[in-house]
ZADRENFI-110146 format. One record per residue (C-alpha): residue number from 1; residue in one letter; x, y, z negated. Coordinates in steps of 0.05 Angstrom, whole numbers. Layout:
% residues N
SITE    k  r       X       Y       Z
SITE  NUM  A       X       Y       Z
...
END
This chain:
% residues 372
SITE    k  r       X       Y       Z
SITE    1  M     418     -15      -8
SITE    2  S     433     -89     -15
SITE    3  E     508     -83      -5
SITE    4  M     526    -150     -37
SITE    5  K     535    -213       5
SITE    6  R     472    -254      -1
SITE    7  T     468    -327     -19
SITE    8  S     413    -372       7
SITE    9  I     352    -377     -37
SITE   10  P     334    -450     -49
SITE   11  V     263    -470     -34
SITE   12  V     238    -496    -100
SITE   13  P     167    -523     -98
SITE   14  C     120    -496    -151
SITE   15  I      57    -538    -149
SITE   16  L      17    -496    -198
SITE   17  V      32    -432    -160
SITE   18  A      16    -463     -93
SITE   19  L     -50    -490    -117
SITE   20  S     -67    -423    -149
SITE   21  L     -54    -384     -86
SITE   22  L     -85    -433     -38
SITE   23  S    -149    -440     -79
SITE   24  S    -156    -364     -88
SITE   25  P    -211    -330     -48
SITE   26  V    -188    -292      13
SITE   27  L    -182    -218      -3
SITE   28  A    -202    -161      42
SITE   29  Q    -128    -147      51
SITE   30  K    -105     -97     102
SITE   31  V     -47    -114     148
SITE   32  S      13     -86     110
SITE   33  A      48     -26     138
SITE   34  I     119     -34     165
SITE   35  G     175       8     138
SITE   36  I     249      11     155
SITE   37  D     308      25     109
SITE   38  R     369      63     130
SITE   39  S     412      72      69
SITE   40  G     459     132      62
SITE   41  L     431     168     123
SITE   42  S     441     236      90
SITE   43  R     517     225      94
SITE   44  E     512     228     170
SITE   45  D     509     292     212
SITE   46  E     442     323     229
SITE   47  A     443     296     301
SITE   48  T     451     225     276
SITE   49  R     397     235     224
SITE   50  K     349     262     276
SITE   51  K     362     207     327
SITE   52  T     357     152     275
SITE   53  L     289     176     250
SITE   54  E     264     185     321
SITE   55  D     284     114     337
SITE   56  I     251      87     274
SITE   57  R     186     121     294
SITE   58  T     194      93     364
SITE   59  L     190      24     332
SITE   60  H     121      44     305
SITE   61  A     144      42     233
SITE   62  A      98      79     185
SITE   63  W     147      84     126
SITE   64  F     220     102     116
SITE   65  R     263      86      55
SITE   66  D     327     118      31
SITE   67  G     354     156     -29
SITE   68  P     401     213     -44
SITE   69  T     475     196     -46
SITE   70  S     496     253     -92
SITE   71  G     468     304    -140
SITE   72  S     514     358    -113
SITE   73  A     485     419     -78
SITE   74  Q     507     392     -11
SITE   75  G     482     322     -25
SITE   76  V     414     348     -45
SITE   77  A     411     394      16
SITE   78  N     428     337      63
SITE   79  F     375     292      32
SITE   80  V     322     346      36
SITE   81  D     339     353     110
SITE   82  E     332     278     119
SITE   83  V     263     279      87
SITE   84  R     244     339     130
SITE   85  L     264     301     194
SITE   86  A     226     239     171
SITE   87  K     163     280     159
SITE   88  Q     170     311     228
SITE   89  Q     164     240     255
SITE   90  N     100     230     213
SITE   91  L     135     178     170
SITE   92  K     116     166      98
SITE   93  V     177     166      54
SITE   94  L     196     120      -4
SITE   95  I     252     154     -43
SITE   96  N     298     106     -79
SITE   97  I     325     136    -143
SITE   98  L     385     103    -175
SITE   99  Q     430     121    -233
SITE  100  M     494     157    -211
SITE  101  D     563     165    -240
SITE  102  E     547     237    -258
SITE  103  D     491     213    -305
SITE  104  Y     542     186    -355
SITE  105  D     583     221    -408
SITE  106  D     646     178    -402
SITE  107  A     686     148    -345
SITE  108  L     657      82    -322
SITE  109  P     697      18    -312
SITE  110  M     701     -14    -243
SITE  111  N     667     -80    -229
SITE  112  D     694    -135    -185
SITE  113  H     657    -106    -124
SITE  114  G     695     -41    -131
SITE  115  W     635      -2    -157
SITE  116  R     627      35    -223
SITE  117  A     594     -11    -274
SITE  118  K     533      29    -297
SITE  119  K     492       7    -357
SITE  120  L     423      38    -360
SITE  121  S     425      31    -435
SITE  122  Q     482      82    -436
SITE  123  I     456     132    -386
SITE  124  D     450     204    -409
SITE  125  L     376     214    -396
SITE  126  K     384     290    -402
SITE  127  K     435     290    -346
SITE  128  F     391     244    -304
SITE  129  S     330     288    -318
SITE  130  Q     367     351    -296
SITE  131  R     391     318    -232
SITE  132  F     322     290    -215
SITE  133  R     287     356    -230
SITE  134  H     336     392    -185
SITE  135  L     321     344    -128
SITE  136  L     246     351    -137
SITE  137  G     252     426    -140
SITE  138  A     291     427     -74
SITE  139  L     239     384     -40
SITE  140  K     182     428     -66
SITE  141  E     218     491     -43
SITE  142  A     221     460      26
SITE  143  N     146     445      22
SITE  144  L     158     371      30
SITE  145  S     113     317       1
SITE  146  I     136     254     -35
SITE  147  D      95     193     -19
SITE  148  A     128     144     -67
SITE  149  V     189     136    -112
SITE  150  E     223      70    -127
SITE  151  F     261      76    -192
SITE  152  G     323      32    -190
SITE  153  N     350     -19    -141
SITE  154  E     364     -92    -156
SITE  155  D     371     -77    -229
SITE  156  D     363    -151    -245
SITE  157  S     435    -157    -219
SITE  158  Y     497    -140    -259
SITE  159  Y     524    -100    -200
SITE  160  Y     467     -49    -204
SITE  161  D     454     -50    -279
SITE  162  A     514     -74    -320
SITE  163  D     468     -89    -379
SITE  164  V     456    -154    -342
SITE  165  P     508    -203    -370
SITE  166  N     565    -219    -324
SITE  167  G     583    -292    -327
SITE  168  H     528    -321    -371
SITE  169  S     453    -321    -381
SITE  170  A     422    -265    -422
SITE  171  S     410    -276    -496
SITE  172  Q     347    -248    -528
SITE  173  T     387    -189    -554
SITE  174  E     417    -175    -486
SITE  175  L     349    -181    -453
SITE  176  H     320    -131    -502
SITE  177  T     377     -82    -487
SITE  178  W     362     -89    -412
SITE  179  L     286     -80    -422
SITE  180  H     295     -17    -464
SITE  181  G     349      12    -418
SITE  182  Y     309       3    -353
SITE  183  G     244      21    -388
SITE  184  E     270      88    -412
SITE  185  F     300     103    -343
SITE  186  L     233      88    -310
SITE  187  K     193     127    -362
SITE  188  T     238     188    -358
SITE  189  G     235     191    -282
SITE  190  A     160     175    -277
SITE  191  E     141     228    -328
SITE  192  I     181     281    -291
SITE  193  L     152     260    -224
SITE  194  H      81     264    -250
SITE  195  E      86     331    -284
SITE  196  P      29     375    -258
SITE  197  N      76     423    -222
SITE  198  D     116     367    -189
SITE  199  Y      86     307    -153
SITE  200  P      29     278    -196
SITE  201  Q      -1     240    -137
SITE  202  S      63     205    -116
SITE  203  Q      64     129    -123
SITE  204  I     111      97    -173
SITE  205  I     146      32    -154
SITE  206  T     191     -10    -199
SITE  207  F     260     -29    -174
SITE  208  G     265     -81    -119
SITE  209  M     283    -147    -151
SITE  210  A     345    -180    -120
SITE  211  H     328    -251    -141
SITE  212  G     401    -270    -144
SITE  213  Y     414    -344    -139
SITE  214  T     464    -377    -185
SITE  215  A     491    -443    -159
SITE  216  P     495    -500    -210
SITE  217  G     560    -498    -249
SITE  218  H     574    -425    -231
SITE  219  P     569    -364    -277
SITE  220  S     507    -322    -274
SITE  221  H     509    -249    -252
SITE  222  N     434    -237    -251
SITE  223  L     371    -245    -292
SITE  224  S     336    -311    -278
SITE  225  N     264    -304    -253
SITE  226  P     266    -227    -253
SITE  227  A     191    -222    -243
SITE  228  Q     180    -252    -312
SITE  229  V     227    -200    -341
SITE  230  V     192    -142    -305
SITE  231  A     126    -168    -334
SITE  232  M     158    -161    -404
SITE  233  L     160     -85    -393
SITE  234  K      87     -85    -412
SITE  235  S     108     -90    -485
SITE  236  V     177     -69    -509
SITE  237  D     176     -51    -583
SITE  238  G     102     -40    -576
SITE  239  F     107       7    -515
SITE  240  N      80      -7    -446
SITE  241  Y     130      20    -394
SITE  242  L      84       0    -336
SITE  243  D      19      33    -357
SITE  244  N      11      87    -409
SITE  245  A     -20     156    -421
SITE  246  S      34     192    -379
SITE  247  Y      36     149    -317
SITE  248  H      16      83    -285
SITE  249  V      62      42    -242
SITE  250  T      31      33    -173
SITE  251  A      66     -30    -152
SITE  252  Y     123     -78    -165
SITE  253  G     184     -75    -119
SITE  254  T     213    -139     -93
SITE  255  H     268    -158     -43
SITE  256  V     258    -218       1
SITE  257  Y     320    -246      37
SITE  258  A     303    -311      71
SITE  259  S     347    -369      92
SITE  260  P     356    -370     168
SITE  261  A     345    -446     163
SITE  262  N     273    -438     141
SITE  263  A     254    -365     141
SITE  264  G     180    -369     130
SITE  265  Q     182    -424      78
SITE  266  S     236    -392      35
SITE  267  A     203    -323      38
SITE  268  T     137    -353      16
SITE  269  A     168    -392     -41
SITE  270  L     201    -329     -69
SITE  271  L     138    -286     -65
SITE  272  R      98    -340     -99
SITE  273  Q     146    -339    -158
SITE  274  D     136    -264    -163
SITE  275  I      61    -266    -162
SITE  276  W      59    -324    -212
SITE  277  A      96    -281    -262
SITE  278  L      65    -213    -247
SITE  279  G      -6    -229    -228
SITE  280  R     -48    -194    -175
SITE  281  N     -70    -131    -211
SITE  282  K     -16     -90    -176
SITE  283  P      11    -101    -105
SITE  284  L      80    -124     -88
SITE  285  W     119     -75     -45
SITE  286  I     173    -111      -6
SITE  287  T     223     -54      -8
SITE  288  E     275     -95      28
SITE  289  W     269    -157      70
SITE  290  G     313    -193     120
SITE  291  F     359    -253     123
SITE  292  T     412    -279      75
SITE  293  D     459    -283     135
SITE  294  A     432    -264     203
SITE  295  T     495    -289     236
SITE  296  K     470    -361     223
SITE  297  F     423    -355     282
SITE  298  P     410    -394     323
SITE  299  N     393    -442     267
SITE  300  A     390    -518     268
SITE  301  K     320    -513     298
SITE  302  G     347    -471     354
SITE  303  Q     310    -409     330
SITE  304  T     338    -341     347
SITE  305  A     339    -282     299
SITE  306  S     277    -255     335
SITE  307  Q     239    -320     323
SITE  308  G     262    -321     250
SITE  309  M     236    -250     241
SITE  310  K     169    -270     272
SITE  311  E     165    -329     224
SITE  312  M     178    -284     164
SITE  313  L     126    -233     186
SITE  314  D      75    -288     197
SITE  315  A      89    -314     127
SITE  316  F      80    -245      96
SITE  317  D      14    -235     134
SITE  318  D     -11    -304     112
SITE  319  L       4    -289      39
SITE  320  G     -27    -220      48
SITE  321  Q     -94    -255      56
SITE  322  R     -88    -279     -16
SITE  323  I     -45    -230     -54
SITE  324  P     -39    -154     -49
SITE  325  I      24    -136      -9
SITE  326  G      43     -64       3
SITE  327  P      90     -35      55
SITE  328  M     146     -81      78
SITE  329  F     214     -47      91
SITE  330  F     262     -83     137
SITE  331  Y     334     -80     114
SITE  332  S     360     -48     153
SITE  333  Y     361      -3     214
SITE  334  N     435     -13     222
SITE  335  S     459     -65     173
SITE  336  G     525     -66     209
SITE  337  L     541    -139     198
SITE  338  Q     573    -169     259
SITE  339  D     610    -235     268
SITE  340  A     662    -254     320
SITE  341  E     608    -268     372
SITE  342  G     578    -199     363
SITE  343  K     514    -220     329
SITE  344  E     479    -163     293
SITE  345  S     436    -165     230
SITE  346  G     404     -96     239
SITE  347  L     357     -68     292
SITE  348  V     411     -34     333
SITE  349  D     479     -55     359
SITE  350  K     544     -19     350
SITE  351  K     526      27     408
SITE  352  G     460      46     377
SITE  353  S     417       6     426
SITE  354  F     360     -37     401
SITE  355  V     373    -111     394
SITE  356  P     319    -162     414
SITE  357  A     293    -170     343
SITE  358  A     273     -97     343
SITE  359  S     218    -112     394
SITE  360  V     189    -165     347
SITE  361  L     186    -115     290
SITE  362  S     158     -61     335
SITE  363  A     102    -106     360
SITE  364  R      81    -123     289
SITE  365  A      87     -50     266
SITE  366  A      41     -28     323
SITE  367  Q     -17     -70     297
SITE  368  P     -73     -28     269
SITE  369  L     -78     -27     194
SITE  370  Q    -149     -52     189
SITE  371  P    -181    -103     143
SITE  372  R    -180    -174     172
END
């Protein structure tokens, strides 16, 4: 669901983090499962949904990630059908739940990306609860299981949560507003999900952090070091939004978009920043990963997109020996980005045929998930 244009993440050395990770004992870490995201699939016709999920399973993916696009009766029915088709392919499903326009009492202003500017601090939690309960009820009626739910998406960015200041760094007051707004959204959804008659065994994942980069001298549109901010959810006005009597967050969501110039190095640097702030008590789920701009391949080293993908996967697996990493969802099945030379950033081309990078992902996904 990362619809914004990505900027390259600078590789900033962090000596303390590097030493901490490198000196840590090797964990009995399993090879992380591979997932694939295909956002908005429920908008497509059933034949497209069916073929897409069959193709994703053909690539040996174990997980699939998407979320409903509407709370309307038709939108819910389409998403239920999408989950049904995913389950027929023996895919585990990570459902991404975002706030929607219909969760608010008043008309929302437009942001400069042409989206409605939604502040989680102003969401009508009763409307959100009703919509979410309706979705869960429809899934239960269809006898479908829910493996995990990711509450929010890139909410460290102004474009997904307008409580993030647009044009300047967050003050302490603004940061508190953000923490309380996201915390209540997470708490409301998690408590409903884990009600005894709903899905008490489903895993709860925090929103995937965008890690937006602000160039020197330019205005900020994101929270700096979002992992530190997520860690603050452990105590907001004395309440722990991550672990409490009603629910326990399973894992932290993170998005890793690497520079094509140095894919493995930039991905590693970003994940190290996350683990430094959040610790290793909960795993990191990489709910989106890919490149800041896949059209930049071949890079200066002559690497193709396939070689860049292999480098990223190797970096993830190397870190997985030291820190707990959960499923890793490639973004995305059909990203649709294409330059004048026809280079693709997804796994299929405009005709729906697999691009070379798909075989790299498939080979990694086919590896058995056994301890190393």
